[in-house]
C-alpha positions as CSV (number, residue, x, y, z in Angstrom):
1,X,0.0,0.0,0.0
2,X,1.1,3.6,-0.6
3,X,2.0,6.0,2.2
4,X,-0.9,8.4,2.3
5,X,0.4,10.6,5.1
6,X,1.2,13.5,2.8
7,X,-1.9,13.2,0.7
8,X,-4.3,16.1,0.5
9,X,-8.0,15.6,0.9
10,X,-8.6,15.9,-2.8
11,X,-5.8,13.4,-3.6
12,X,-7.2,10.9,-1.1
13,X,-10.7,11.2,-2.6
14,X,-9.2,10.4,-6.0
15,X,-7.4,7.3,-4.9
16,X,-9.0,4.1,-6.3
17,X,-8.3,2.1,-3.2
18,X,-9.8,4.7,-0.9
19,X,-12.9,5.0,-3.2
20,X,-13.3,1.2,-3.1
21,X,-13.2,1.3,0.7
22,X,-15.9,4.1,0.8
23,X,-18.1,2.2,-1.6
24,X,-17.6,-1.2,0.1
25,X,-16.4,-0.7,3.7
26,X,-16.5,-4.4,4.5
27,X,-14.2,-5.3,1.6
28,X,-10.7,-6.6,1.6
29,X,-9.2,-3.1,2.1
30,X,-11.2,-2.5,5.3
31,X,-8.4,-3.5,7.8
32,X,-5.8,-1.2,6.1
33,X,-8.0,1.9,5.9
34,X,-9.4,1.4,9.4
35,X,-5.9,1.2,10.8
36,X,-4.7,4.2,8.7
37,X,-7.6,6.4,9.9
38,X,-6.9,5.5,13.6
39,X,-3.2,6.4,13.3
40,X,-3.9,10.1,14.0
41,X,-6.7,12.7,14.3
42,X,-5.3,14.3,11.1
43,X,-5.8,11.1,9.2
44,X,-9.3,10.8,10.6
45,X,-10.2,14.3,9.6
46,X,-8.8,13.9,6.0
47,X,-10.8,10.6,5.6
48,X,-14.0,12.3,6.8
49,X,-13.6,15.2,4.3
50,X,-12.6,12.8,1.5
51,X,-15.7,10.6,2.2
52,X,-17.9,13.7,2.0
53,X,-16.4,14.7,-1.4
54,X,-17.1,11.2,-2.7
55,X,-20.6,11.2,-1.3
56,X,-21.3,14.6,-2.9
57,X,-20.6,13.2,-6.3
58,X,-23.6,11.0,-5.6
59,X,-23.1,8.4,-8.3
60,X,-25.6,5.6,-8.1
61,X,-23.7,2.6,-9.6
62,X,-26.7,0.3,-9.5
63,X,-29.0,2.5,-11.6
64,X,-26.7,3.9,-14.2
65,X,-28.6,4.7,-17.4
66,X,-27.3,5.7,-20.8
67,X,-27.4,9.5,-20.0
68,X,-25.4,8.9,-16.7
69,X,-22.8,6.7,-18.5
70,X,-22.3,9.5,-21.0
71,X,-21.8,12.0,-18.2
72,X,-19.3,9.6,-16.6
73,X,-17.2,9.4,-19.8
74,X,-17.4,13.1,-20.3
75,X,-16.0,13.5,-16.8
76,X,-13.2,11.1,-17.6
77,X,-12.3,13.0,-20.8
78,X,-12.4,16.3,-18.7
79,X,-9.8,14.8,-16.3
80,X,-7.5,13.7,-19.2
81,X,-7.7,17.1,-20.8
82,X,-7.4,19.2,-17.6
83,X,-4.2,21.3,-17.4
84,X,-1.7,20.2,-14.8
85,X,-0.2,23.7,-14.2
86,X,-1.6,25.4,-11.1
87,X,-2.4,29.1,-11.2
88,X,-2.7,30.6,-7.7
89,X,-4.7,33.6,-9.0
90,X,-7.6,31.3,-10.2
91,X,-8.5,29.3,-7.1
92,X,-12.2,28.7,-8.2
93,X,-11.0,27.3,-11.5
94,X,-8.5,25.0,-9.7
95,X,-11.3,23.8,-7.5
96,X,-13.4,22.9,-10.5
97,X,-10.6,20.9,-12.1
98,X,-9.9,19.1,-8.8
99,X,-13.6,18.3,-8.4
100,X,-13.8,17.0,-12.0
101,X,-10.7,14.9,-11.4
102,X,-12.3,13.3,-8.3
103,X,-15.5,12.8,-10.2
104,X,-13.6,11.1,-13.0
105,X,-11.6,8.8,-10.6
106,X,-14.9,7.7,-8.9
107,X,-16.4,7.3,-12.3
108,X,-13.7,5.0,-13.6
109,X,-14.0,2.8,-10.5
110,X,-17.8,2.7,-10.6
111,X,-18.0,1.9,-14.3
112,X,-15.8,-1.0,-13.6
113,X,-18.1,-2.1,-10.8
114,X,-21.1,-1.5,-13.1
115,X,-19.6,-3.8,-15.8
116,X,-18.5,-6.5,-13.3
117,X,-21.5,-6.5,-11.0
118,X,-23.9,-6.3,-14.0
119,X,-23.4,-10.0,-14.3
120,X,-24.2,-10.6,-10.7
121,X,-27.0,-8.2,-10.0
122,X,-30.5,-8.0,-11.5
123,X,-31.0,-6.0,-14.7
124,X,-32.7,-2.7,-14.7
125,X,-35.9,-1.7,-16.4
126,X,-36.5,1.8,-17.7
127,X,-39.6,3.5,-18.8
128,X,-39.4,6.9,-20.5
129,X,-41.6,9.4,-22.2
130,X,-41.1,11.8,-25.1
131,X,-42.2,15.4,-25.0
132,X,-46.0,15.6,-25.0
133,X,-46.3,11.8,-24.1
134,X,-48.0,10.2,-21.1
135,X,-47.3,6.5,-20.2
136,X,-48.7,4.1,-17.7
137,X,-46.3,1.6,-16.0
138,X,-47.1,-1.4,-13.9
139,X,-44.3,-2.3,-11.4
140,X,-43.5,-5.9,-10.3
141,X,-45.4,-5.3,-7.0
142,X,-48.5,-4.2,-8.9
143,X,-48.0,-0.5,-8.1
144,X,-49.0,1.8,-10.9
145,X,-46.9,4.8,-12.1
146,X,-48.2,7.3,-14.7
147,X,-45.3,9.1,-16.3
148,X,-45.8,12.6,-17.5
149,X,-43.9,14.0,-20.6
150,X,-40.1,14.1,-20.7
151,X,-39.6,11.7,-17.7
152,X,-37.6,8.6,-16.8
153,X,-38.4,5.9,-14.3
154,X,-36.0,3.0,-13.4
155,X,-36.5,-0.1,-11.3
156,X,-35.1,-3.6,-10.9
157,X,-36.5,-6.1,-13.4
158,X,-36.1,-8.9,-10.9
159,X,-37.1,-7.0,-7.7
160,X,-36.7,-8.8,-4.4
161,X,-39.8,-10.2,-2.8
162,X,-39.0,-8.8,0.6
163,X,-37.6,-5.6,2.2
164,X,-37.6,-2.2,0.6
165,X,-39.1,-1.5,-2.9
166,X,-37.2,1.2,-4.8
167,X,-37.6,3.3,-8.0
168,X,-35.6,6.2,-9.4
169,X,-37.3,9.1,-11.1
170,X,-36.4,12.0,-13.2
171,X,-39.2,14.3,-14.4
172,X,-42.8,14.0,-13.2
173,X,-45.0,11.0,-12.2
174,X,-48.1,10.0,-10.4
175,X,-47.8,7.0,-8.1
176,X,-50.5,4.7,-6.9
177,X,-48.5,2.5,-4.5
178,X,-49.8,-1.0,-3.7
179,X,-49.6,-1.9,0.0
180,X,-47.6,-5.1,0.3
181,X,-47.0,-7.2,3.4
182,X,-43.6,-8.4,4.4
183,X,-43.0,-12.0,3.5
184,X,-42.5,-14.8,6.1
185,X,-39.3,-14.5,8.0
186,X,-39.1,-10.7,7.8
187,X,-40.2,-8.3,10.5
188,X,-44.0,-7.9,10.6
189,X,-45.7,-5.0,8.8
190,X,-45.6,-3.7,5.2
191,X,-42.7,-3.3,2.8
192,X,-41.6,0.4,2.4
193,X,-41.7,1.9,-1.1
194,X,-39.0,4.5,-1.8
195,X,-38.8,7.0,-4.7
196,X,-35.3,8.3,-5.2
197,X,-34.9,11.8,-6.6
198,X,-31.7,13.8,-7.1
199,X,-32.3,15.8,-4.0
200,X,-34.5,13.7,-1.8
201,X,-36.1,10.4,-1.0
202,X,-39.9,9.7,-0.6
203,X,-40.8,6.8,1.6
204,X,-44.4,5.4,1.6
205,X,-46.3,2.2,2.3
206,X,-49.5,2.4,0.3
207,X,-50.6,5.8,-1.0
208,X,-51.2,8.0,-4.1
209,X,-49.1,11.1,-4.8
210,X,-47.7,13.3,-7.5
211,X,-44.0,14.2,-7.7
212,X,-42.1,16.5,-10.1
213,X,-38.4,16.9,-10.1
214,X,-37.1,19.3,-12.8
215,X,-34.4,22.1,-12.9
216,X,-33.1,21.2,-9.4
217,X,-36.6,21.9,-7.9
218,X,-38.9,19.2,-6.5
219,X,-42.7,19.3,-5.8
220,X,-44.6,16.6,-4.0
221,X,-48.4,16.6,-3.6
222,X,-50.0,13.9,-1.5
223,X,-53.5,12.7,-2.5
224,X,-54.0,9.8,-0.1
225,X,-52.1,8.0,2.7
226,X,-49.0,9.3,4.3
227,X,-45.4,9.8,3.1
228,X,-42.1,10.9,4.6
229,X,-39.6,13.0,2.7
230,X,-35.9,12.8,3.5
231,X,-33.6,15.6,2.5
232,X,-30.0,14.3,2.7
233,X,-28.2,17.6,2.4
234,X,-30.0,19.0,5.5
235,X,-30.8,15.7,7.2
236,X,-34.4,17.0,7.4
237,X,-37.4,14.8,7.4
238,X,-40.9,16.0,6.5
239,X,-44.1,14.0,7.2
240,X,-46.9,14.7,4.8
241,X,-50.7,14.2,5.1
242,X,-53.4,14.2,2.3
243,X,-53.7,17.7,0.8
244,X,-50.1,18.7,1.6
245,X,-47.8,20.1,-1.0
246,X,-44.0,20.4,-0.2
247,X,-41.7,22.2,-2.6
248,X,-37.9,22.0,-2.3
249,X,-36.1,24.7,-4.2
250,X,-32.6,24.7,-5.6
251,X,-29.3,23.4,-4.2
252,X,-29.9,25.1,-0.9
253,X,-33.1,23.0,-0.5
254,X,-35.4,25.9,0.6
255,X,-38.6,24.2,1.7
256,X,-42.2,25.4,1.6
257,X,-45.1,23.4,2.9
258,X,-48.8,24.2,2.4
259,X,-52.3,22.8,1.8
260,X,-53.6,22.5,-1.8
261,X,-56.3,20.7,-3.8
262,X,-54.3,17.6,-4.8
263,X,-56.4,16.7,-7.9
264,X,-55.3,20.0,-9.6
265,X,-51.7,18.8,-9.6
266,X,-52.3,15.4,-11.1
267,X,-55.0,16.4,-13.6
268,X,-52.4,15.9,-16.4
269,X,-52.9,12.2,-16.2
270,X,-56.5,12.7,-17.3
271,X,-55.2,14.8,-20.2
272,X,-56.1,18.1,-18.5
273,X,-53.9,21.0,-17.6
274,X,-55.1,23.1,-14.6
275,X,-53.5,26.4,-13.8
276,X,-54.3,28.0,-10.5
277,X,-53.0,31.6,-10.2
278,X,-49.7,30.7,-11.9
279,X,-47.4,33.2,-13.5
280,X,-46.9,33.3,-17.2
281,X,-43.2,32.5,-16.5
282,X,-44.3,29.3,-14.7
283,X,-46.6,28.4,-17.6
284,X,-43.7,29.0,-20.0
285,X,-41.5,26.7,-18.0
286,X,-44.1,24.0,-18.0
287,X,-44.4,24.2,-21.8
288,X,-40.6,24.0,-22.2
289,X,-40.3,21.0,-19.8
290,X,-43.2,19.0,-21.1
291,X,-43.6,20.0,-24.8
292,X,-40.0,20.9,-25.8
293,X,-40.9,24.5,-26.7
294,X,-38.6,27.5,-26.3
295,X,-40.8,30.2,-24.9
296,X,-40.1,34.0,-24.9
297,X,-42.2,36.5,-23.1
298,X,-42.1,40.2,-24.2
299,X,-41.8,42.5,-22.3
300,X,-40.4,41.0,-19.1
301,X,-43.1,42.6,-17.0
302,X,-45.6,40.1,-18.5
303,X,-43.8,37.2,-16.8
304,X,-45.4,38.0,-13.4
305,X,-49.0,38.2,-14.7
306,X,-51.0,35.4,-13.2
307,X,-53.4,33.0,-15.0
308,X,-56.1,30.6,-13.8
309,X,-57.9,28.2,-16.1
310,X,-57.9,24.7,-17.6
311,X,-57.3,23.2,-21.0
312,X,-57.0,19.8,-22.7
313,X,-53.3,18.8,-22.5
314,X,-53.3,17.8,-26.2
315,X,-54.9,21.0,-27.4
316,X,-52.6,23.8,-26.5
317,X,-54.3,26.1,-29.0
318,X,-57.1,26.4,-26.4
319,X,-54.5,27.6,-23.8
320,X,-53.0,30.1,-26.3
321,X,-56.4,31.6,-27.1
322,X,-57.2,31.9,-23.4
323,X,-53.9,33.7,-22.8
324,X,-54.4,36.0,-25.7
325,X,-57.9,37.1,-24.5
326,X,-56.8,37.3,-20.8
327,X,-53.7,39.5,-21.2
328,X,-54.2,41.3,-24.6
329,X,-51.2,39.5,-26.1
330,X,-50.3,37.6,-29.3
331,X,-49.1,34.1,-28.9
332,X,-46.9,33.4,-32.0
333,X,-45.9,29.7,-32.5
334,X,-43.2,28.7,-35.0
335,X,-42.3,25.0,-34.9
336,X,-40.7,24.7,-31.4
337,X,-40.6,28.4,-30.6
338,X,-43.4,30.3,-28.9
339,X,-43.4,34.1,-28.4
340,X,-45.9,35.7,-26.0
341,X,-45.9,39.3,-26.9
342,X,-48.0,42.3,-25.7
343,X,-50.2,43.7,-28.5
344,X,-49.4,47.1,-30.0
345,X,-51.8,49.9,-29.5
346,X,-52.9,49.6,-33.1
347,X,-53.8,45.9,-32.6
348,X,-56.2,46.4,-29.6
């Protein structure tokens, strides 16, 4: 083994042996790293910081999809092409290179795990939707998931028949979770169902709820039952009851929690869009995320105007006509571009 006494935190977090120990602490390297950590408080502090760096990368080697694999190899190429010369006057740039290097080191190790363990672990199923598409998915435990447009759901194709049930979501989905009892030999009760998002986990037993995760923001609306949200960055847990809506905003995980009418937020699965006092900017974002439009609003002051109403999800012309009459605007659509523009005085 190398002598890691003079390693920086970043160098330690980039070492393949250390990464392997963090990922598999009961593996063959456990005795060495446990002894090294216990040699001095300085070693223990470095190990703690390096573990956090690795944890922050947050690769999930069990559920790597095609998009994630592409990001991994991009990170590897970034490391290969990063300059080795240090420039003291550009500390933020150096930090980015170091972080990318750590990410690439972890990526190389986890890709190897992915290839090797892929033969030993169950395959993964993936359901995805295109822009403007809605899809119904039946999971192995008979839970039903309805995927909204531009969304991806992943789960094990040979899911275990006991313990925790897990899925991974990007985008928006409505969950109708089947309540499943633990099998014989397990602790009594029901099997938890966990939805993994980039910035939180949602744990339920049997319930219905809608969840959206886009642009680093997450919204959960509970229709029936009870769920618990876990926010790993803040170690915060939030219990939800029917009619609750929790929104978690940005990397800082700013949380808002209020009562709403749940059916309004899952009406999309019935091919209906319901807007309740939402700004034109929020409506524009929805059109971009779900229909692949690029939306421009002119002038900027229009973005804060609020709109309430409903429209068929597959007849956006109805929405555009409503916006035009409500705000005295023209809605100009050209292929995948939409411009919402205030009418001139001569057009009124």
